[in-house]
C-alpha positions in Angstrom: -19.4 -21.3 57.5 -23.1 -21.3 56.0 -22.1 -17.9 54.0 -18.8 -19.3 53.2 -21.0 -21.9 51.4 -23.6 -19.5 49.6 -20.5 -17.7 48.2 -19.1 -21.3 47.1 -22.7 -22.0 45.3 -22.5 -18.8 44.1 -19.3 -19.1 42.3 -20.0 -22.5 41.0 -23.1 -21.4 39.1 -21.0 -18.4 38.1 -18.5 -20.5 36.6 -21.0 -22.9 34.9 -22.7 -20.3 33.2 -19.5 -18.5 32.2 -18.2 -22.1 30.7 -22.0 -22.6 28.9 -21.1 -18.9 27.2 -24.2 -17.5 28.5 -22.8 -14.8 31.1 -24.8 -12.3 28.1 -28.0 -13.0 29.3 -27.7 -14.0 32.9 -28.3 -11.3 36.1 -27.2 -12.3 39.0 -28.9 -11.5 42.3 -26.7 -8.3 42.7 -28.3 -7.0 39.5 -32.1 -8.1 40.1 -34.8 -7.6 42.1 -38.4 -10.2 41.3 -41.8 -9.3 41.7 -44.0 -11.8 42.3 -48.0 -11.7 42.7 -47.6 -12.1 46.5 -44.2 -10.6 47.3 -40.9 -9.4 45.8 -38.1 -12.1 46.4 -34.5 -12.1 44.7 -33.1 -15.0 43.0 -29.3 -15.8 42.3 -29.9 -15.6 38.9 -32.8 -14.6 36.2 -31.6 -16.9 33.2 -33.2 -14.4 30.2 -35.0 -16.2 27.5 -35.7 -15.2 24.1 -39.3 -13.6 23.7 -38.8 -11.6 26.5 -39.3 -15.1 28.8 -37.3 -16.1 31.6 -35.8 -18.7 34.3 -35.0 -18.3 37.8 -32.4 -20.0 39.4 -32.0 -20.3 42.9 -28.1 -21.8 44.3 -28.9 -21.9 48.0 -29.2 -25.9 48.1 -28.7 -26.7 51.9 -25.4 -29.8 52.0 -24.6 -28.4 55.6 -25.6 -32.6 56.5 -23.9 -33.8 53.7 -20.3 -32.2 54.4 -21.0 -33.4 57.8 -21.0 -37.1 56.4 -18.0 -36.9 54.1 -16.3 -36.2 57.6 -18.2 -39.1 59.7 -16.3 -42.4 59.8 -18.8 -44.0 61.6 -21.5 -46.3 58.5 -24.5 -46.0 60.4 -24.2 -42.1 61.4 -22.8 -41.0 58.0 -26.3 -42.5 56.6 -28.1 -41.0 59.0 -26.3 -37.8 57.9 -27.0 -38.5 54.1 -30.8 -39.0 55.4 -30.9 -35.4 57.4 -29.4 -34.1 53.3 -32.0 -35.8 51.0 -35.0 -34.6 53.1 -32.9 -30.9 53.6 -33.4 -30.9 49.6 -36.9 -31.8 50.0 -37.5 -29.2 52.4 -35.8 -27.0 49.9 -37.7 -27.8 47.2 -41.0 -27.3 49.3 -39.7 -23.7 50.1 -38.7 -23.0 46.2 -41.9 -24.2 45.3 -44.1 -21.9 47.7 -41.8 -18.4 46.6 -43.5 -18.9 43.4 -41.5 -18.1 41.1 -43.1 -19.2 38.2 -45.9 -16.3 39.0 -43.6 -13.6 37.7 -44.2 -12.4 34.2 -42.8 -13.8 31.6 -41.1 -16.7 33.8 -40.9 -20.5 32.4 -43.3 -23.2 34.2 -39.9 -24.3 36.1 -37.6 -22.8 39.0 -33.6 -24.0 38.7 -32.5 -25.2 42.3 -29.0 -25.4 41.5 -26.7 -27.8 43.2 -23.2 -26.8 43.4 -21.7 -30.4 43.0 -22.9 -33.6 41.6 -21.5 -35.8 44.8 -24.7 -33.5 47.2 -27.4 -34.0 44.1 -25.8 -38.3 43.8 -25.9 -38.8 47.2 -29.9 -37.5 47.6 -30.7 -39.3 44.8 -29.7 -42.0 46.0 -30.7 -42.3 49.5 -34.1 -40.5 48.0 -34.8 -42.0 44.5 -38.0 -39.6 44.1 -35.9 -36.4 44.6 -35.9 -35.6 40.6 -39.6 -36.5 40.1 -41.3 -34.9 43.4 -39.5 -31.7 42.9 -41.1 -31.5 39.0 -43.9 -31.8 40.1 -43.3 -29.3 42.4 -42.4 -27.3 39.7 -38.5 -27.2 40.3 -35.7 -28.4 38.2 -33.5 -29.5 40.5 -29.7 -29.5 38.9 -26.5 -30.3 39.1 -23.2 -28.3 37.1 -23.3 -30.4 34.0 -26.9 -30.9 33.8 -27.2 -26.8 34.6 -24.3 -26.6 31.8 -26.7 -28.4 29.2 -29.5 -26.6 30.1 -27.8 -23.4 29.5 -26.0 -24.1 26.3 -29.7 -25.2 24.7 -30.7 -21.4 25.7 -27.9 -19.9 24.5 -28.1 -22.3 20.7 -31.8 -20.0 21.0 -29.8 -16.8 21.3 -28.0 -17.9 19.0 -31.2 -19.1 16.0 -32.8 -15.3 17.6 -29.1 -13.5 16.3 -29.5 -15.3 12.9 -32.8 -14.3 12.5 -32.1 -10.6 13.1 -29.0 -11.3 11.1 -31.0 -11.7 8.2 -33.7 -9.2 8.5 -30.7 -6.1 8.7 -29.4 -8.5 5.5 -32.9 -8.3 3.9 -33.2 -4.3 5.0 -30.0 -4.0 3.3 -30.4 -5.6 0.3 -33.7 -3.7 -0.2 -31.6 -0.1 0.4 -29.1 -1.1 -1.9 -31.8 -2.1 -5.2 -33.0 1.1 -4.4 -30.1 3.7 -4.9 -29.3 1.2 -7.9 -32.6 2.2 -8.9 -32.4 6.0 -8.5 -28.4 5.7 -9.3 -30.2 4.0 -12.7 -32.6 7.4 -13.3 -29.2 9.2 -13.2 -27.7 7.6 -15.8 -30.7 7.3 -17.9 -31.1 11.0 -17.6 -27.6 12.0 -18.5 -27.9 9.8 -21.7 -31.2 11.9 -22.6 -29.1 15.3 -22.2 -26.4 14.4 -23.5 -28.7 13.0 -26.5 -30.3 16.9 -26.5 -26.6 18.2 -26.4 -25.4 15.7 -29.6 -28.5 16.9 -31.4 -27.9 20.5 -30.3 -23.9 19.9 -31.9 -24.7 18.9 -35.3 -27.5 20.9 -35.6 -25.2 24.2 -35.3 -22.9 22.6 -37.2 -25.1 21.6 -40.0 -26.4 25.5 -40.3 -22.4 27.1 -40.3 -21.8 24.5 -43.1 -25.0 26.3 -44.6 
């Protein structure tokens, strides 16, 4: 059923995010509603990026016609269904472009259209070779699981660099505090030395006075 296919697509998306090691930085549709210039929408996933930026992902790409094509024995009918599948993906690209995810605060200049199987995407591209370029012109990045894993791992490297920078700043702060406390510690030792000198001088004076 369409609902089952939608759930399967969302599950594939979550698996991709887990494989890319980006689960801590991705909010799924049950967590976030996004306010755009003219409406409020709920993407299937929001990928959080450093600098309070984000990328929205839509995982509900249509695959009904392609599934029917896989079950079709007649070559002519199968080819027609594959054409229909490619057309459906192009229509979905248009629909995503019209939603205007890119107008949301902090959004990247593109929205990711996730196709949950490489076969569904490659079949559409074989039938419509200009599909990817057409989508990019509309601000839509069409991605299968492998490409999305690569994209998310690139984002993960960005987060790793941010964490390293934060660690370096924290180390610098701790080092400065340690330096200041060491200075204070040496001041106390200098004060002890002065007091010891006065004590020794007073003792020697007392002994000298007694002996005299």
